C-alpha positions as CSV (number, residue, x, y, z in Angstrom):
1,M,-36.5,31.6,48.1
2,T,-34.1,30.8,51.0
3,P,-31.8,33.8,51.7
4,A,-28.1,33.1,51.2
5,P,-26.0,33.0,54.4
6,I,-23.8,36.0,55.2
7,P,-20.4,35.3,53.9
8,R,-17.4,35.3,56.2
9,E,-15.4,37.5,53.9
10,V,-16.6,40.1,51.5
11,E,-15.2,42.9,49.3
12,L,-15.6,45.8,51.7
13,F,-15.9,49.2,50.0
14,L,-14.5,52.4,51.7
15,P,-15.7,55.6,50.0
16,A,-13.1,58.4,50.0
17,A,-12.9,62.0,49.0
18,G,-11.8,62.6,45.5
19,G,-8.0,62.6,45.3
20,A,-7.6,60.6,48.4
21,E,-8.3,57.2,47.0
22,A,-4.6,56.1,46.5
23,L,-3.7,57.4,49.9
24,L,-6.6,55.4,51.5
25,A,-5.5,52.3,49.7
26,A,-2.0,52.6,51.1
27,E,-3.5,53.3,54.6
28,V,-5.7,50.2,54.4
29,T,-2.8,48.0,53.5
30,R,-0.8,49.4,56.3
31,L,-3.5,48.9,58.9
32,C,-4.7,45.5,57.8
33,G,-1.8,44.0,55.8
34,L,-4.2,43.3,53.0
35,P,-4.0,44.4,49.3
36,A,-6.4,47.1,48.5
37,E,-7.7,48.3,45.1
38,H,-8.6,51.9,44.5
39,A,-10.6,53.6,41.8
40,R,-12.4,56.8,41.6
41,G,-14.6,57.3,44.7
42,G,-13.1,54.7,47.0
43,V,-11.2,51.6,47.8
44,W,-12.0,47.9,47.9
45,V,-10.4,45.4,50.2
46,R,-11.4,41.8,50.9
47,G,-11.9,41.3,54.6
48,N,-14.1,39.9,57.4
49,A,-16.0,41.4,60.4
50,E,-12.8,42.1,62.3
51,T,-11.3,43.9,59.3
52,A,-14.4,46.1,59.1
53,M,-14.1,46.9,62.8
54,R,-10.4,47.7,62.6
55,L,-10.9,50.0,59.7
56,N,-13.7,51.9,61.4
57,L,-11.5,52.4,64.4
58,H,-8.2,53.2,62.7
59,S,-8.9,54.7,59.2
60,R,-8.3,58.4,59.0
61,L,-9.1,58.7,55.3
62,A,-12.2,56.5,54.8
63,Q,-15.6,58.2,54.9
64,R,-17.4,54.9,55.8
65,V,-16.9,51.2,55.8
66,L,-19.5,49.5,53.7
67,W,-20.4,45.8,53.7
68,P,-22.0,44.5,50.5
69,V,-25.1,42.4,51.0
70,I,-26.5,42.0,47.4
71,D,-25.9,43.2,43.9
72,G,-27.4,42.5,40.5
73,P,-28.9,43.9,37.3
74,Y,-32.1,45.9,37.4
75,R,-34.5,47.7,35.1
76,D,-37.0,49.2,37.4
77,E,-38.0,49.5,41.1
78,H,-39.6,46.1,41.1
79,D,-36.2,44.5,40.3
80,L,-34.7,46.4,43.3
81,Y,-37.5,45.1,45.5
82,D,-36.8,41.5,44.4
83,L,-33.1,42.0,44.8
84,A,-33.5,43.2,48.4
85,R,-35.8,40.3,49.3
86,R,-33.0,37.8,48.7
87,V,-31.0,39.1,51.8
88,D,-31.3,37.4,55.2
89,W,-32.3,40.6,57.0
90,M,-33.2,38.6,60.2
91,S,-29.4,38.0,60.6
92,W,-28.7,41.7,60.6
93,I,-31.4,43.2,62.9
94,T,-34.5,42.4,64.9
95,P,-37.9,43.8,64.3
96,Q,-37.5,46.0,67.3
97,Q,-34.5,47.8,65.7
98,T,-34.5,50.5,63.0
99,L,-33.2,51.1,59.5
100,R,-32.6,53.8,57.0
101,V,-31.8,53.6,53.2
102,D,-29.7,56.2,51.4
103,T,-29.6,56.1,47.6
104,N,-26.9,57.3,45.2
105,A,-27.2,57.1,41.5
106,Q,-25.1,57.6,38.4
107,R,-26.9,57.5,35.0
108,S,-29.7,55.5,36.5
109,P,-32.9,55.2,34.3
110,L,-35.2,55.5,37.3
111,R,-37.3,58.6,37.5
112,S,-37.6,58.7,41.3
113,L,-34.8,57.8,43.6
114,N,-37.1,58.3,46.5
115,F,-39.3,55.5,45.2
116,A,-36.3,53.3,44.7
117,T,-35.4,53.9,48.3
118,L,-38.9,53.1,49.4
119,R,-38.9,49.8,47.6
120,I,-35.8,48.7,49.3
121,K,-37.3,49.6,52.7
122,D,-40.5,47.8,51.7
123,A,-38.6,44.6,50.8
124,I,-36.8,44.5,54.1
125,C,-39.9,45.1,56.1
126,D,-41.9,42.5,54.1
127,V,-39.2,39.9,54.6
128,M,-39.2,40.4,58.4
129,R,-43.0,40.6,58.7
130,E,-43.3,37.3,56.9
131,A,-40.7,35.7,59.1
132,C,-41.9,36.9,62.5
133,G,-45.0,38.9,62.2
134,E,-43.2,42.2,63.0
135,R,-41.3,44.8,61.0
136,P,-38.6,47.3,61.9
137,S,-39.2,51.1,61.9
138,V,-37.4,53.8,60.0
139,D,-35.0,56.1,61.9
140,T,-33.4,58.9,59.9
141,Q,-31.1,60.1,62.6
142,R,-29.4,57.0,64.2
143,P,-30.6,53.8,62.6
144,D,-29.4,50.4,63.8
145,L,-29.1,49.4,60.1
146,P,-28.1,52.2,57.8
147,L,-28.0,51.0,54.2
148,A,-26.4,52.5,51.1
149,L,-27.9,51.7,47.7
150,Y,-25.7,52.5,44.6
151,L,-27.4,52.6,41.2
152,G,-25.6,52.5,38.0
153,P,-27.1,52.5,34.5
154,D,-28.2,48.8,34.8
155,H,-26.6,47.4,38.0
156,A,-27.4,47.9,41.6
157,V,-25.4,47.3,44.8
158,L,-26.8,47.4,48.3
159,Y,-24.4,47.8,51.2
160,V,-24.8,47.8,55.0
161,D,-23.1,50.9,56.4
162,T,-21.1,49.5,59.3
163,S,-20.0,53.0,60.4
164,G,-23.2,54.8,61.0
165,E,-22.2,58.4,61.3
166,A,-19.6,59.4,58.8
167,L,-16.0,58.6,59.9
168,F,-14.9,62.3,59.8
169,K,-17.0,62.6,63.0
170,R,-14.2,61.7,65.4
171,G,-16.2,62.3,68.5
172,W,-14.6,65.5,69.8
173,R,-16.7,68.3,68.1
174,D,-18.9,70.4,70.3
175,A,-22.4,69.6,69.0
176,R,-23.9,72.7,70.6
177,G,-22.0,74.9,68.2
178,G,-22.5,73.0,65.0
179,R,-19.7,71.6,62.8
180,E,-17.3,74.3,63.6
181,G,-19.1,76.1,66.4
182,V,-18.2,79.6,65.3
183,K,-20.4,81.5,62.8
184,G,-18.7,82.1,59.5
185,E,-16.0,79.5,59.9
186,A,-15.9,77.3,56.8
187,P,-15.8,73.6,57.7
188,L,-12.8,71.4,57.1
189,K,-13.5,67.8,57.6
190,E,-11.1,65.7,59.6
191,T,-10.8,63.2,56.8
192,L,-9.6,66.0,54.5
193,A,-7.1,67.3,57.0
194,A,-5.8,63.7,57.3
195,A,-5.6,63.5,53.5
196,M,-3.5,66.7,53.5
197,L,-1.1,65.2,56.1
198,A,-1.0,61.9,54.2
199,A,-0.2,63.7,50.9
200,A,2.7,65.4,52.7
201,D,3.7,62.1,54.2
202,W,3.8,63.7,57.6
203,Q,3.4,61.0,60.2
204,G,4.7,62.7,63.3
205,R,8.1,61.0,63.1
206,P,11.2,62.8,64.2
207,E,12.4,63.0,60.6
208,D,9.1,64.7,59.6
209,G,9.9,67.7,61.7
210,P,7.6,70.1,63.6
211,L,4.3,71.2,62.2
212,L,2.8,74.7,62.2
213,D,-0.7,75.8,61.2
214,P,-0.6,79.6,61.5
215,C,-4.2,80.0,60.4
216,C,-5.7,77.2,62.3
217,G,-9.4,78.2,62.5
218,A,-11.1,75.5,64.5
219,G,-7.8,73.6,64.8
220,T,-8.7,70.6,62.6
221,I,-5.4,70.2,60.9
222,A,-3.4,70.6,64.2
223,I,-5.7,68.3,66.1
224,E,-5.5,65.6,63.4
225,A,-1.7,66.0,63.3
226,A,-1.5,65.7,67.1
227,Q,-3.5,62.6,67.2
228,I,-1.3,61.0,64.5
229,A,1.8,62.1,66.4
230,C,0.4,60.6,69.7
231,G,-0.6,57.3,68.0
232,M,-4.3,58.0,68.8
233,A,-6.8,56.0,66.7
234,P,-9.2,58.4,65.0
235,G,-12.3,56.5,66.2
236,L,-11.2,56.1,69.8
237,L,-13.3,59.0,71.0
238,R,-16.5,58.0,69.2
239,R,-19.3,56.8,71.3
240,H,-20.6,54.2,68.9
241,F,-20.4,52.6,65.4
242,A,-23.4,51.1,63.7
243,F,-21.8,47.6,63.5
244,E,-22.0,47.4,67.3
245,R,-25.8,46.8,66.9
246,Q,-25.7,44.6,63.9
247,G,-26.1,40.8,64.0
248,P,-23.0,39.6,62.2
249,F,-20.7,41.6,64.5
250,L,-22.3,40.6,67.8
251,P,-20.2,37.4,68.1
252,H,-17.1,39.6,67.8
253,R,-17.7,41.8,70.8
254,A,-14.7,40.5,72.7
255,A,-12.4,41.1,69.7
256,W,-13.9,44.7,69.4
257,Q,-13.3,45.4,73.1
258,Q,-9.7,44.2,72.8
259,M,-9.2,46.4,69.7
260,R,-10.3,49.4,71.8
261,R,-8.0,48.5,74.7
262,D,-5.1,48.0,72.4
263,A,-5.8,51.4,70.8
264,E,-6.0,53.1,74.2
265,A,-2.7,51.5,75.2
266,A,-1.0,52.7,72.0
267,V,-1.4,56.4,72.8
268,H,2.0,58.0,73.6
269,A,3.7,61.4,73.9
270,P,4.4,63.0,70.5
271,A,8.0,62.8,69.1
272,V,7.7,66.2,67.4
273,P,6.1,69.5,68.5
274,I,2.9,70.8,66.9
275,F,2.1,74.5,66.8
276,A,-1.1,76.3,65.8
277,G,-2.8,79.6,66.1
278,D,-4.9,82.2,64.5
279,V,-5.1,86.0,64.2
280,S,-8.4,85.9,66.0
281,F,-8.3,85.4,69.8
282,R,-11.8,83.8,69.5
283,M,-10.7,81.2,67.0
284,T,-7.5,80.4,68.8
285,D,-9.5,79.9,72.0
286,F,-12.0,77.8,70.2
287,A,-9.3,75.6,68.6
288,Q,-7.7,75.1,72.0
289,R,-11.0,73.9,73.5
290,N,-11.4,71.5,70.6
291,A,-8.0,70.1,71.3
292,E,-8.9,69.6,74.9
293,R,-12.0,67.6,73.9
294,A,-9.8,65.7,71.4
295,G,-7.4,64.6,74.1
296,V,-4.4,66.4,72.5
297,A,-4.3,69.8,74.2
298,D,-0.8,69.0,75.7
299,A,0.5,68.1,72.3
300,I,-0.3,71.4,70.6
301,S,1.2,74.9,71.4
302,F,-1.4,77.5,70.6
303,K,-0.6,81.2,70.1
304,T,-2.8,84.1,68.8
305,A,-0.7,85.8,66.1
306,D,-0.9,87.3,62.7
307,A,0.3,84.9,60.1
308,L,2.2,87.7,58.4
309,Q,4.2,88.4,61.5
310,R,4.5,85.1,63.3
311,L,8.1,83.9,63.4
312,P,9.1,80.2,63.4
313,P,8.3,78.6,66.7
314,V,11.5,76.5,66.6
315,A,14.9,76.7,65.0
316,V,14.6,73.4,63.2
317,P,12.8,73.6,59.8
318,G,9.5,71.8,59.6
319,V,6.1,71.8,57.8
320,L,3.7,74.6,57.4
321,M,0.2,73.2,56.7
322,L,-2.9,75.3,56.3
323,N,-6.3,75.7,54.8
324,P,-5.9,79.4,53.8
325,P,-8.2,81.7,55.8
326,Y,-10.5,84.5,54.8
327,G,-12.7,87.3,56.3
328,E,-12.2,88.3,59.9
329,R,-9.5,85.6,60.6
330,I,-7.1,87.7,58.5
331,E,-7.7,90.9,60.3
332,A,-4.7,91.8,62.4
333,K,-5.7,91.8,66.1
334,G,-6.0,95.3,67.5
335,S,-5.5,97.0,64.2
336,G,-9.1,97.6,63.3
337,Q,-8.2,97.1,59.7
338,S,-9.1,94.1,57.7
339,R,-7.0,92.3,55.1
340,A,-10.0,90.2,54.2
341,V,-9.6,88.0,51.1
342,A,-12.3,86.2,49.2
343,P,-13.8,83.1,50.7
344,R,-12.3,79.7,49.7
345,E,-15.3,79.1,47.4
346,G,-14.6,82.3,45.5
347,F,-10.9,83.1,45.0
348,D,-10.6,85.4,42.1
349,G,-6.9,86.1,42.1
350,G,-7.2,89.9,42.5
351,G,-7.3,92.7,45.0
352,S,-6.7,91.9,48.6
353,S,-6.3,88.2,47.8
354,A,-3.1,88.9,45.8
355,E,-1.9,91.4,48.4
356,F,-2.3,88.9,51.3
357,Y,-0.8,85.9,49.6
358,G,2.1,87.8,48.2
359,A,2.9,89.2,51.6
360,L,2.5,85.8,53.2
361,A,5.0,84.3,50.7
362,A,7.4,87.1,51.3
363,H,7.3,86.6,55.0
364,W,7.9,82.9,54.7
365,K,10.8,83.4,52.3
366,R,12.4,85.8,54.8
367,H,11.8,83.9,58.0
368,Y,11.1,80.3,57.1
369,P,13.8,79.1,54.7
370,G,14.1,75.3,54.7
371,W,10.4,74.8,55.7
372,R,8.0,73.0,53.5
373,A,4.5,74.7,53.1
374,W,1.4,72.8,52.1
375,L,-1.7,74.8,51.3
376,L,-5.2,73.6,50.3
377,S,-6.9,75.9,47.8
378,P,-9.6,75.8,45.0
379,D,-7.6,78.5,43.2
380,M,-5.4,76.9,40.6
381,K,-3.5,80.2,40.3
382,L,-2.4,80.3,43.9
383,P,1.3,79.9,43.1
384,S,1.1,83.0,40.9
385,L,-0.6,84.9,43.8
386,M,2.2,83.9,46.1
387,R,4.9,84.4,43.5
388,L,6.2,81.0,44.3
389,K,6.8,77.9,42.2
390,E,5.1,74.8,43.6
391,S,7.1,71.6,43.8
392,A,3.9,69.5,43.9
393,R,0.2,69.9,43.4
394,V,-2.1,67.1,44.6
395,P,-5.7,67.1,43.3
396,M,-8.2,66.9,46.2
397,W,-11.9,67.5,46.5
398,N,-13.3,69.5,49.5
399,G,-16.9,68.2,49.2
400,P,-18.1,69.3,45.7
401,M,-15.3,71.8,45.3
402,E,-12.2,70.8,43.3
403,C,-9.0,71.9,45.0
404,R,-5.3,71.3,45.0
405,V,-2.9,70.8,47.8
406,F,0.1,72.9,46.8
407,R,3.6,72.2,48.1
408,F,6.2,75.0,48.3
409,D,9.8,74.4,49.3
410,L,10.8,77.7,50.9
411,V,14.2,79.2,50.3
412,A,15.6,82.5,51.3
413,G,15.3,85.3,48.7
414,S,14.0,88.7,47.9
415,N,12.1,90.3,45.1
416,R,9.6,93.1,44.7
417,G,6.9,91.0,46.4
418,A,9.2,90.2,49.3
419,R,10.1,93.9,49.8
420,A,6.5,94.8,49.8
421,G,5.7,92.1,52.3
422,E,8.5,93.2,54.6
423,A,7.1,96.7,54.6
424,D,3.6,95.5,55.2
425,G,4.7,93.2,58.1
């Protein structure tokens, strides 16, 4: 059977975190001027090689950009093998290059996903061995051709992953220290920080107002906001994307280089100020070093301060945006006393959690009237803890954990919780 040629345009699929699909569809349309369709788990958009390159460079919300190569019904692993053999793999890589297959399944009848993955790999290697007498190797770390196999109850889709590393890896993290670099710091992916900003429609415009993250941790939210405010493409600092080594994209090298030059030329000074800090000197310093690697240190003003005592950094109301902290990051510097709350994964709505969030809301009501606060939390009772009525709650998933992004429109006022907070602060 002669493999079908690679089509000029395909239905690209962009996986997204749960809750961010509609936001991603709007972003895709804005970036590419193309209609995008969203459903649970991601977004489809019809585009070509240059569309895929542009989305890899500019999308803040997509997890990856996937190029479909074959799909069809299946009953067993042999059907998957036959399906994969119908692809012209010689147009994608050479035998000297490497591949990896990742399999995701939902209600699949197959007993072993590992065997399904192996059969896809076997099909690719057999096709290339028959064509030229050599076969590619497997590389689980940085393959030239990463593939994503999606299995439904009776239908399979095989994609080429044009991104390689997941797109939340913007290229500025310190690899020596792991994802966050500081032991005990719960990770917040850049794509999730971007989704929070998109949910708030904060784009760094003058009318959006200043932004403050008073519990910044590693600085992810502030850094993402600063890159938005500076017009910096999220993929600009990445060293590579997988498509740069894949056959269908090689004729577009000149267009890719021009995209990068245009992205570099688009970077500008921010129109609004961005502020961040943490109660921990160590975390504030770490966040500042992250901002330096991200190229936005000059766009963010960092200050080590207790969130329960920090006053507004500017007179003009703006946006408070945070992933609420826990543990040592809530300990007032120099006090030797901890106001630790439960980790994000285990809010229980009692004890020190209620005390901290009640005091935080009271502080905000006293000092931040007119500001809009956006908080990410897995605790659906967070408004009760804060004694505030939310004006919006946006469903959003932080990995496997279901969360909400709560919006609170802060107004001046006092109640028993506010008086308790004032005494505590």
